[in-house]
C-alpha positions in Angstrom: 0.0 0.0 0.0 1.6 3.3 -1.0 2.2 5.6 1.9 3.0 8.8 0.3 0.6 11.7 1.0 1.1 13.1 -2.4 -1.1 11.7 -5.3 0.7 10.6 -8.4 -1.9 12.2 -10.6 -5.1 14.0 -10.1 -7.8 11.7 -8.8 -10.3 13.1 -11.3 -8.2 11.5 -14.0 -9.1 8.2 -12.6 -12.6 8.8 -11.1 -15.5 10.4 -12.7 -16.1 13.1 -9.9 -19.2 15.3 -9.6 -17.1 18.5 -9.5 -15.5 17.7 -12.8 -18.7 16.6 -14.4 -20.3 20.0 -13.3 -17.2 21.9 -14.6 -17.5 20.1 -18.0 -21.3 20.8 -18.3 -21.5 24.3 -17.0 -18.1 25.6 -18.0 -17.2 26.9 -14.5 -16.9 25.6 -10.9 -20.0 24.8 -9.3 -20.0 24.0 -5.6 -22.6 22.5 -3.3 -23.8 24.7 -0.3 -24.9 22.3 2.5 -28.0 23.4 4.3 -29.9 22.6 7.4 -33.6 23.3 6.8 -34.7 22.2 10.3 -36.2 18.9 9.2 -36.4 15.9 11.4 -36.5 12.0 10.7 -39.2 9.4 10.9 -36.7 7.1 12.6 -36.6 9.5 15.6 -40.1 10.8 15.9 -41.8 7.4 16.2 -43.2 7.1 12.8 -40.7 4.5 11.9 -38.7 4.1 15.1 -37.1 5.7 18.1 -33.5 6.5 18.8 -32.5 6.8 15.1 -29.8 4.8 13.4 -27.2 3.2 15.6 -24.5 5.3 14.1 -26.5 8.6 14.2 -25.4 11.3 16.8 -28.6 12.0 18.7 -27.5 15.4 20.1 -28.5 16.8 16.8 -32.1 15.7 17.5 -32.2 17.5 21.0 -35.6 19.3 21.4 -33.5 22.2 23.1 -31.2 22.4 20.0 -30.9 25.8 18.5 -32.9 26.4 15.3 -30.8 26.8 12.2 -30.4 30.1 10.4 -32.9 30.8 7.5 -32.1 29.2 4.1 -31.0 32.5 2.8 -28.7 33.2 5.6 -27.1 29.8 5.2 -26.6 30.5 1.5 -25.1 34.0 2.1 -22.7 32.6 4.6 -21.8 29.5 2.6 -21.4 31.6 -0.6 -18.9 34.0 1.0 -16.7 31.2 2.3 -16.7 29.0 -1.0 -16.2 32.0 -3.2 -13.1 33.1 -1.2 -11.7 29.5 -0.9 -12.5 28.2 -4.4 -13.5 31.0 -6.5 -16.8 29.4 -7.4 -19.6 31.8 -8.4 -22.3 29.2 -9.0 -23.7 26.9 -6.4 -26.2 23.9 -5.8 -28.2 24.1 -2.7 -27.6 20.8 -0.9 -30.4 20.0 1.7 -28.2 17.7 3.6 -29.2 17.6 7.3 -31.7 14.8 8.3 -34.6 13.8 6.0 -35.2 16.5 3.6 -38.4 15.3 2.0 -40.1 14.7 5.4 -42.6 17.5 5.8 -45.9 18.7 4.1 -45.4 19.4 0.5 -46.1 23.1 0.9 -43.4 23.4 3.5 -40.9 21.6 1.2 -41.8 23.7 -1.7 -41.3 26.9 0.4 -37.7 25.7 1.5 -36.6 24.7 -2.0 -38.1 27.8 -3.6 -36.1 30.0 -1.0 -32.8 28.3 -2.3 -33.7 28.6 -5.9 -34.6 32.2 -5.6 -30.9 33.1 -5.3 -29.5 33.9 -8.8 -26.3 32.0 -8.4 -28.0 28.7 -7.2 -28.4 26.6 -10.3 -30.2 23.6 -8.6 -31.1 21.4 -5.6 -29.6 18.3 -4.3 -32.0 16.7 -1.8 -30.8 14.2 0.8 -33.4 11.7 2.1 -34.4 8.3 3.1 -35.7 5.8 0.4 -39.0 5.5 2.4 -39.7 9.2 2.3 -40.1 10.2 -1.3 -43.9 10.2 -2.1 -45.1 11.0 -5.4 -45.9 14.6 -4.6 -42.3 15.3 -3.8 -41.0 13.7 -6.8 -43.4 15.6 -9.0 -42.3 18.8 -7.5 -38.5 18.0 -8.1 -39.6 16.8 -11.7 -41.1 20.4 -12.3 -38.0 22.1 -11.2 -36.0 19.9 -13.4 -38.3 20.7 -16.4 -37.5 24.5 -15.7 -33.9 23.6 -16.5 -32.7 23.3 -12.8 -30.0 20.8 -11.9 -31.9 18.4 -9.6 -30.4 15.3 -7.8 -32.2 13.1 -5.3 -29.8 11.7 -2.8 -30.9 8.4 -1.2 -29.3 7.3 2.0 -29.3 3.4 1.3 -26.1 2.7 3.1 -26.4 -1.1 2.6 -28.3 -3.2 0.1 -28.5 -6.0 2.7 -31.8 -6.0 4.7 -30.2 -7.9 7.6 -27.6 -5.0 8.0 -30.2 -2.3 7.6 -32.2 -4.0 10.5 -29.1 -4.5 12.6 -28.2 -0.6 12.4 -31.9 0.2 12.9 -32.5 2.0 9.7 -36.3 1.5 9.5 -36.3 0.7 5.7 -35.4 -2.1 3.5 -34.0 -2.5 0.0 -37.5 -2.9 -1.5 -38.1 0.9 -0.3 -35.0 1.9 -2.3 -36.0 0.0 -5.4 -39.4 1.8 -5.3 -37.9 5.2 -4.9 -35.4 4.8 -7.6 -37.9 3.5 -10.0 -40.4 6.4 -9.2 -37.6 8.8 -9.6 -36.3 7.6 -12.8 -39.8 7.4 -14.2 -39.9 11.2 -13.9 -36.4 11.7 -15.2 -34.9 12.5 -11.8 -31.2 11.3 -11.4 -30.3 9.6 -8.2 -27.2 9.6 -6.0 -27.0 6.7 -3.8 -25.2 6.8 -0.5 -23.3 3.6 0.7 -21.4 3.1 3.9 -18.5 0.9 4.0 -17.6 -0.9 7.3 -21.2 -1.3 8.8 -21.4 -3.9 11.5 -21.1 -7.5 10.2 -20.1 -6.3 6.7 -16.7 -6.4 5.0 -15.3 -6.0 1.6 -17.6 -8.6 -0.1 -20.7 -7.0 1.4 -19.7 -3.6 0.2 -19.3 -5.1 -3.4 -22.6 -6.9 -3.1 -24.3 -3.7 -2.2 -22.7 -1.8 -5.1 -23.7 -4.5 -7.7 -27.2 -4.4 -6.6 -27.4 -0.6 -6.8 -25.7 -0.5 -10.2 -28.1 -3.3 -11.5 -31.1 -1.2 -10.4 -29.5 1.8 -12.2 -28.0 4.9 -10.6 -26.5 8.2 -11.8 -24.3 9.0 -8.8 -22.8 7.4 -5.8 -21.4 8.6 -2.4 -18.9 6.5 -0.3 -17.8 7.0 3.2 -16.5 4.8 6.1 -18.7 4.2 9.2 -17.8 6.7 11.9 -17.9 6.0 15.5 -19.2 9.3 17.0 -20.2 10.2 20.5 -23.6 9.6 22.0 -24.6 6.8 19.6 -25.4 3.2 20.3 -22.6 2.3 18.0 -20.2 4.1 20.3 -21.5 1.9 23.2 -20.7 -1.3 21.1 -17.3 0.2 20.0 -16.3 0.9 23.9 -17.4 -2.7 24.7 -15.3 -4.2 22.1 -18.3 -5.4 20.0 -17.5 -3.2 16.9 -14.1 -3.0 15.3 -13.8 0.0 12.7 -12.1 -0.2 9.4 -8.4 0.4 9.0 -7.5 3.0 6.5 -5.8 0.4 4.4 -9.0 -1.7 4.3 -11.1 1.3 3.2 -8.7 2.3 0.5 -8.7 -1.1 -1.0 -12.4 -1.5 -0.9 -13.0 1.9 -2.4 -10.7 1.1 -5.2 -12.5 -2.2 -5.8 -15.8 -0.4 -5.9 -14.6 2.3 -8.3 -13.2 -0.1 -10.7 -16.6 -1.9 -10.8 -18.6 1.3 -11.4 -19.4 2.2 -15.0 -17.4 5.3 -16.1 -20.6 7.4 -16.8 -21.8 7.2 -13.1 -20.6 10.2 -11.1 -19.0 9.9 -7.8 -20.2 12.8 -5.6 -17.9 11.8 -2.7 -15.6 8.9 -1.9 -14.7 9.7 1.7 -16.4 11.7 4.5 -15.2 13.3 7.8 -16.8 13.9 11.2 -16.4 16.9 13.4 -13.4 16.4 15.7 -15.5 17.1 18.9 -17.7 14.0 18.3 -15.5 11.6 16.3 -14.3 8.6 18.4 -13.1 6.2 15.7 -11.5 5.5 13.5 -9.1 8.5 13.7 -8.1 8.7 10.1 -11.6 9.7 9.2 -10.6 13.1 10.2 -7.9 13.2 7.5 -9.8 13.8 4.2 -6.8 14.3 2.0 -4.8 11.4 3.4 -7.8 9.2 2.5 -8.3 10.7 -1.0 -4.6 10.5 -1.8 -4.4 7.0 -0.7 -7.4 5.9 -3.0 -5.6 7.6 -5.8 -2.2 6.1 -5.0 -4.0 2.6 -4.9 -5.6 3.2 -8.2 -2.4 4.2 -9.7 -0.5 1.3 -8.2 -3.1 -1.0 -10.0 -2.8 1.0 -13.2 -6.6 1.2 -13.3 -9.5 3.6 -13.2 -13.2 3.8 -12.7 -15.0 1.3 -15.0 -12.0 -1.0 -15.5 -14.2 -4.0 -14.2 -17.5 -2.7 -14.9 -20.4 -4.2 -16.9 -21.2 -2.6 -20.3 -22.4 0.9 -20.0 -26.0 1.7 -19.3 -28.1 4.5 -20.8 -27.7 7.6 -18.6 -30.5 10.2 -17.9 -30.3 13.3 -19.9 -28.4 16.2 -18.3 -30.2 19.6 -17.8 -27.0 21.7 -18.3 
């Protein structure tokens, strides 16, 4: 395993990254602005369950938690930071926190419209659960897309194995994901699927099996990250008791490289690692080192002399872009 922190070549030369895809289609840098619209989750409020997923930090669900700033305030603040750091002048509003389709449709429309009212926001990326995408929400997203907006539905599947989903208290199964993807595609809405590597009871083969099931159903984007052990979670209790062993950095790098090789080149990778805030992260410590992980994945692909799609099935037809 290469240990050098410096990549041999740009990762985007080996992986079809979302940032590069947007750059090609829009002719300039487009960055996501992460938003917290104040939504909750059916796995916390009793609709689907209580306590949330075993890996979810429950502090964020505190009834005494401070309400987030308005959508416009968050966009103004995020725009200023990103413009200074990256020079970006166009943005996507990323509704990231919790379940961003879990509210009455009028409330959802109001939040989405607030984001799209900004002249430099080209579209929406909506993070949600596979069991929380009713027809009314999909119809609304389809109307935005028909207006030429860049629209993505981000589904937090995490694993395609129902036993794993039950083990981590997700409150949905793979059939829910199948229904959501089919309904989104029927309306021409591209889907980005989130997968977690290193869930309890899962190793490299399970990660490959989840990817294969997702690809067989059809997906336009993917997000990968390692399972974080964070404070005030049931997973943290298991970790302290020695009942859960986090992935090593080497295992994560090798597994990511395996998945990237199996992914058709037309699928965009929106993310291949993730970080947790240092004040809540317990393990693995390397999850706080974003660039070390990215450089390690690139170095592994370089060592193999391979890239995205090297071991993929024949290309599928991709949904038309709205650029």
